[in-house]
Every structure is written in structure tokens, then in C-alpha cells.
N, C-alpha and C positions, 0 to 999 in steps of 0.2 A: 349792103343796109341793113341794120338791125329788126328785127321785128316788131320793137316798139318806142317810139319815140317817148322817154320820160322828161317831160321839162323840169330843168332844174338840179336832175338827177343823174345819174351814170344809166346806161345802157346796160341791158339785162345780157350776164354774160360775166367774164370775170372780174369788173371793177366792181357791180352790183356784189358781187358775192362776197369781196373783199368789207365792201361797205356795211351787207347786212351781217356780218360776223362780228363788226366791231360795236354795231348798232345792240345786239342783242346780247351778246354774252358781256360786254363792260372791259373794264381796265382791270380789275379787282380778279376776274374769272379770265386769262386771255386762252383762248382757242387754235390751235394750230393747223395752220391749213391743212389737208392732205397733200399728200404728193401726185404729182399729176399720173395721167395716166402710163403706164409703164407693162412692159413684158415682165410675169414674173412665173420662170418654170414652162408652165403650159396655159396660165392663166394669166388674165387683163381683169382690171378692175373699171368702174367708170362711175363717174356720181352724176346724182340727180338732187334738185333742191341747195338749199344753200348748207354750209357749213354752221355749227354752233345755231341749227333750226330746228326747230321737229319735223321739219320737213327734208332734212338730209336724210338720202339714201345711197348707201355703196353697194351697187351691183358688181358682180360677177360675171365676167365672160370666158370662152375660150380663146386661144390664139386665131380660132377661126373667125371667133365674132360671134359666137352664138351665146345667149345669155345661160346659166346655169346658176344651182343653188350651190352655195358654198357648205350648208348643212348634209346635202343629200347626192349632188354629184360629183364631190372632189372626191376620191377613195380614201380610204382610213388608213391603208399601208401605203407604203411607196412603192413596193412592189406587186402589189394586188392588182387583179383584173376585175374583181368582183362579179357581179349578175351581168354588169351590165358589156363586157368582154374590152374595156375601153385598156390599152397595153398602157404602163406605164413605167419610166427607168426607176434602177433601184440605183439610191444613193452607196456610195461610196462609205463607207467606213474601213476601220484597222482591224474589226472584228465581224463576227456574223451576227449584229445584233439587230434585233427589230428596227425599221426605221420607219416613221409613223407620219402624214401630213400633220401641222398647225397652220389652223388658218389666225391670223393675229388680229383682234380686235380694239386693243390697246398696247400703245409705243410703250417702252417702259418710261418713266418719269412722268407721263402725263394723268392730265385729273379726270379727261370727260370720261364718262361710265360708256363705254359702246360695245354694242353686240347684235350677235347674228339674232335678226329679230324671226323667232322661231314661229309665228305666230302672219307671216307675211307671206303672200306666192314669191315664191324662188328668193325668201329670206335675204335678203341684202341686209350689211352693218347698218346697224343707227342709235341714236343715242339714247338711253333708258331716261323714261320719263318716271317724275314717281309726285302724285298730286298734281298735277300738270306745270311741272317744271324740269327741264334736264337734270338729270343728273350727276354731278362729279363726284368724285371723294376725295375728302377732308387728307392734308399733309400731316402723316402721323411723324412724329417728331423722333429720330430726324431725317425720315426721310423726304423725297417728293414726288408724288404720287403713287403711282406704281411702281413698285422694285423690280419686276420683274416686265418682259414684253408676255403677256397676256392677251389667251386667246384658248381654243377651243379645238378637241380633235372632230373633224367632220366623220359624219355615218356612227354618231354613236347617241343615244340618247340615256337621259339617267327617269326612269318609268316610275311616274307619282305612284304608281297603283302596286308596284313592286318592293316589296321590306326586303332591306339587306340582311341577311343573316347574323354577317360581321357586326353591322352599325344598331341595326332593329330600328331599323327610320327608311321611308321609304322615300325614291330621286325625286329631284327637285324637279325635274320637266323639264330637264337645258341637255345641250352637250356636253360631253365632260370637260371641264375646265384645266388648263393648262400653264404653268407659270415658265417660262422659258429663261433658264440662268445664265447666259452665253455674254460676252462683254460686247455685241454689237446692239443699238436701237433701233430695231426694226419700222418697217412702216401698215400703218392699220391698210389692214385689207393682204398682206403677202404671205404666201404662202409660205413655207419651209418645213423644211424637214428633220425632224427632230428624234435623236432616243431617250427613250426613259428611265427614268434613273430612282425614279420613288413615287409614295403617293402620300397626302394627306387628307382625315375625314374631318372636314367642316360639318358641324351641326347647325343645319340655319334653318331656326323657324322649325325644327321638328321634321327636317329633312336631309337626306342625303348630300351634301354637295361636295364629292370629291375635289381635290387641287393637284394634278400631279406635277411630278418636278422635273425636266427635262433638259436638255442643252441641245442646239443646234447641230447636225452635223457637219457644218462648215464652220464654225467657232475654231478659233485656232486653238483653244487648251482642250475640245472635244476630247481628244486620246486617252486624256488622262480623267475622264467620267464614265463610268461602268455602270455605278449603284450609286443608294445613295449615301454610303460610307465617303466616297470619294468626293461630294459637298461638302461634308465635316471638314475632310484634310486639304482640299483646296480652294474652299471658301470658307475660312472661319464665320463665324454666327451666321453664316447664311440663313441656315434652317432656324436657328432664333428668330430673326430678323423677321424672316416667313411668317414664324406662328406668330407672333408678338402683332404684325401689319393685320392677320384676317382676325385677331381677336378683338383689335380695338378699331378696325374703321368704322364700324358703324357707329361707335360711340358722339361723335360729334355731333349726329344725328338726331340724338336722345336715346338712342336703343341703348340695350343693355350689353356689353362684351358678349363676344360668340362664344360656342362649347365646341368642341372636339370628341370624337370619339377615340378611344385606346390613350385617355390621359395625353393626348397631341403629340404623339409618337408617330412619326413620318414610317411606313411601311416601305421596305424593299420593292426592287425592280421588279422581282417574280410573284409580289402580290398585286402590286399596280398593273403587271398585263394581265392579271386574272381578271381586275375590275375592266381591264378595257376590252376584251375579250366579253363579258357576261353586258355592258352597256352596247358596244355592236350588235348584238343577237337582240339586242331591248330595240334598237334603231332599223333591224331588219324585219321583227312583228310589227314594228309602225309602220312600216312601207308596204307592208303585205298585208293590214288589217286584219293582221291577228293580234292586235294590242288598242287599247283604248288609247286613242292620244288624243283628242278633245279637239281644244281648240288650235294646236298645231298644225301649221300645214306643208301638207308632203307635195306637193306638185313641181315634179323637178323634170329634167331634158333626158338622164341617163341610165336610168334603172330601167331597163326597158319592158320588164316584167312585173313593175307596181303598176297598181292601177292608177296610182297619182300621176304616171310616167305623160309630157304634153308633151306636143310638137317643137321645132326650134321656131317656128312660126307663130304660134299661140304665146311661145315665151316672151318674145319680142312685144308682144300685142298686150303683153301686162304692163313691161318698163315703160311703154309708149302712154299706157293709160295714168302710169303715177308721173308722169313729163308732163302731161294738159292736166292735171290736177296742180300740180307744183306751181304750172303759169295763172291758174285760176288763182290759186291762193298768193302769189307776189300781188296781182292785181287785186284782190279785195285789200290788202293790207294795205299797199299805197292810198287806195280810196278812201279807203275808213279815216287815213290818217288827216284825209284832206288834200293830200295831193293831187294836181292837175294833172292829167295821164291822155294823152291823145293815141287810143291803138290804130296805128295803122295799119297792121298786119302779123297775123303769129303763125310763122312758116313753119310745115311739119315734117 
């Protein structure tokens, strides 16, 4: 039996989630439901709250069932052990290129602006909110939504107090962003292994907001791509479309066009790898209290020498508290709407 009997409404669970999505988002901006929990290499995801609402969160777990932070606990490099001593497999590539883990936040062709919640414990993926409203990117003609699989490299941080000598701007206080240009449409929360091809320096409100260009190592055409020039060769106009997209995507919201360092020039792989090395060092300083992270939440489970490291039981309690808070939010929402609800039992 369900925990709640909702008179005239679907019970809490999958039917209610679907109903809530339709009611909150509306037909003009469909919010595609995320895929069910699934194995993704060494990680699985777990939803909390209603998709298409400000309560929605996508948490990450190991295949052993332990909650982790995608920001702090997933290694940057696929062959890296980092400080936590967690062994990882090295991805197969046709050459000896560095391969990195990427956390997919936004699947290609979707519009919902999903992101790692850097200010929340365990840093789940959530939808960004601006002025009390869920954020969606507009369709920039002729494109639909994001034109790549969009996400971030774990264990990186663009320090807002560090001025980059090449852009003369400080970082944007987030993990470094990745545009994955492969042929597959990836799932939200998927962890994929990518090789870096180049980088673009977006200047957003006087902050450096790096955009890495990468391709998944399991893409059918991955063997053709080794540097930014290969993108120009094998995907004509893709870089130009990328530049236009980042320049214009905020204009429909009444903001001016974005600007770029280096006059919008894409830098090559070697330059990009230097940037990654830098933002990884900044993340290390953040996790060891050697840099001021402000309201960045550094709670982690596997970086054992970090003062922010917590136990697996404490991590589970964090997620449980979110579940309880969401149940209360749902009840308040229905009661405030005048719906009669009989609460029978809430199963923990």
C-alpha cells in the first residue's frame, strides 16, 4: 500500500511525478523525464523530488549503493587514483591521449538548464533558478536547445579569486564546462569518458567561463579527432555554431551578447590541458581549505585527507533529509491548493 491516500489524485510515486511535471512545466516547454536509475560504469543515479520542479535533485551513488558527490568524488582522469586511492579503469583509445571523466548535466537538444548544485551537500544535479523561475535556454535558430551534450569535469574549480593571466579575468566559481560533440545523445547524470580537443574562453559578466571541446572515446568517429583542427575538418561549421550559440543564448532573456577572450579563437588541446591542470589545482586547494570557497559545499565521501570528508552513513542521512523535506513540500502544495488529503502513513 502507498504511504499517502490522495483523494482524487494519483498516489505519490511515478504517476504523481508525471502529473507534477505536466502541471508545472506546461505544454509550451516540455521537460523530458530523465531515464530510470541505471548502471553507468562505476556509478548510478537516484532521483529525488518532482522533475520540472525546484525540488528535483539527481543524486549520485557508487554501484555499491553509497552516495557520493559528482563534483568531488568522481576522479578527474579515468586512470587517476587521486588522493583517495580509488582504483579506476583507463579507457581504451587509439593513442595515448589523456582521458577525463565528464558529468553530463544537459543532454543535447534539451532546453532545461541543469547543473551540479555546487552549494548543496553532495552536489546533486538540479535545475537552475533565476528570479524564482526555473531556467530554460531559448532555441537559437536553427538549433534546438543545447547543441552538444553539456556538462562538467569533476574535481575542477574555476577560482573566483584567481585572475587568469591569459584572460585577465577571475573564474566563475564552478567546475569547468564541457561541450561533448559526439554523435550520441547522452543521458542526464551519465558519466562518460572524453578526450579533450580544444577550448573556448567565454567572458561572462567579467568572469572567465571556460568551455572545453571534447568527444567521447566511445563515439564511432572518435579515432578521427585529436585536436581542434580535426573538428573543423570533420564537422564543418560546428565551431562557428558553437561560438554563435554562446554569443547569443542570453539575448532572448534581454541580456547583451556575450564576449570572448582571444577574439573568440578556439585554443588547441595543449592549451586546454594546461587550463584543466590549473583548475584541478584550484579544486585541490578548495578541498583542503587552502582557498576560500565561500558558499561552495565541499562535503565528500572519498577524498579521505580532506577536512570535509564525511562517512557513508552521514552522506545517506543528507539525502534522507532531502526526501523528508520533499514529502513535506508535496503535502503543503496540495493542501494550499485546497485538495483534501488523508495522511495515513509515511514510510521511512
